[in-house]
Structure formats: C-alpha cells, structure tokens
C-alpha positions in Angstrom: 13.7 -14.0 12.1 12.9 -10.6 13.9 10.0 -11.1 15.7 7.5 -8.5 14.6 5.4 -8.7 18.3 7.2 -5.8 19.6 6.5 -2.9 17.8 4.5 -1.0 18.7 1.6 0.5 16.9 -0.7 3.5 16.8 -3.8 1.1 16.4 -5.8 -1.7 17.3 -6.3 -4.4 14.8 -10.1 -4.8 13.9 -10.2 -1.7 14.7 -12.2 0.7 12.2 -11.9 4.4 12.0 -14.7 6.6 12.4 -15.8 7.9 9.4 -15.1 11.9 8.2 -18.9 12.4 6.6 -19.3 15.5 8.7 -15.8 17.4 7.1 -16.9 15.6 4.0 -20.6 16.9 4.0 -19.3 20.6 5.1 -16.7 20.3 2.1 -18.9 19.3 -0.2 -21.7 22.2 1.1 -19.1 24.7 1.1 -18.0 23.8 -2.3 -21.6 23.9 -4.3 -22.4 27.1 -1.8 -19.6 29.6 -3.4 -20.2 27.6 -7.2 -23.7 28.3 -7.5 -22.9 32.0 -6.3 -20.7 31.8 -9.8 -23.6 30.2 -12.0 -25.8 33.3 -10.1 -23.2 36.0 -11.1 -23.0 34.5 -14.5 -26.4 34.5 -15.1 -26.7 38.1 -13.8 -24.4 40.6 -14.3 -23.2 41.7 -17.9 -20.3 40.5 -18.8 -17.6 43.4 -18.0 -14.1 44.0 -15.5 -16.8 43.6 -12.0 -18.1 40.1 -13.8 -14.5 38.7 -14.5 -12.5 40.2 -10.8 -16.0 38.2 -9.5 -14.7 34.9 -11.0 -10.9 35.3 -10.7 -11.5 36.0 -6.8 -14.2 33.0 -6.8 -11.6 31.1 -8.6 -9.0 31.8 -6.1 -10.9 31.2 -2.9 -12.0 28.1 -4.1 -8.9 27.3 -5.3 -7.5 27.6 -2.3 -10.3 26.3 0.1 -9.6 22.6 -1.7 -5.5 23.1 -1.5 -6.3 23.6 2.7 -9.0 20.8 2.8 -8.0 17.9 0.2 -3.8 18.9 0.0 -4.0 19.6 4.1 -2.6 22.0 4.2 -4.4 24.2 6.3 -3.2 21.7 9.4 0.9 22.8 8.2 3.0 24.7 10.3 2.3 28.9 9.0 5.3 29.4 7.4 5.0 26.4 4.9 1.4 28.3 4.0 3.2 31.5 3.3 6.1 29.6 1.5 3.2 28.5 -1.1 1.0 31.6 -0.5 3.5 34.1 -1.4 4.8 33.0 -4.4 1.6 32.7 -5.9 0.4 35.7 -5.6 3.3 37.4 -6.9 2.7 35.1 -9.9 -0.3 36.6 -10.2 0.9 40.2 -10.0 3.5 38.9 -12.6 0.9 38.2 -14.6 -1.6 40.9 -14.6 1.2 43.5 -14.8 2.3 42.0 -18.3 -1.1 42.0 -19.3 -1.8 46.0 -18.5 1.1 46.7 -19.2 1.3 44.9 -22.8 -2.5 46.2 -23.6 -4.3 42.9 -23.1 -6.1 44.7 -20.0 -7.7 48.5 -20.8 -8.5 50.2 -17.7 -11.1 53.5 -18.7 -9.9 56.2 -16.4 
C-alpha cells in the first residue's frame, strides 16, 4: 500500500479559505451599473442607429467583463486573450459587412 502522508499539499486540512466577497460585490456593482445605464438608454433615446450602437457596445463590454471575471480569462497570458478576442472581432466585422451588403442595415448618405 502506498503511504499518502508523504504527499505535499498546498493547503492545511481544516483551514477555510478567505471568502472573496469583496470581489463578488465589485463585480455585482459594475454589472449593475452597466445594466442600469442600458435601461436609462432604453427609456430615454428614440429608436435608431445611436441607440442600437450603444446597446451592441454595452453588450460586448459586459460579455468581455463576464468572460474575464467568471471564466478567469483576465488571469491568462496576453497571447491567449488575443487568440480569443481577434476571431470575435473578425466575426462581428463579418456579420456587419454581410448585413450592410445585404441591405438589412441602411446608412443614409
């Protein structure tokens, strides 16, 4: 039988880790403020290109914040972050180009 007492553990038995409530509240407040700003825009601006652009931008900001915070992407190396962000940027650009080319989005000149 193997002796398991010789294995080194990074934590002691019976020690409870410090709760991360400060970080959780910070995340909650940031996402709440962004959502409140979206509601403010929703009820104050008339429908149009500006309102849609603000919603798309705010959605992207919230999505990146959520991915960085809850999926711990912000703690990864910069090359991995860029390997994820660049394809997303190109996909958004492709969708916009296809929508504009197809006549779904009309920009008055």
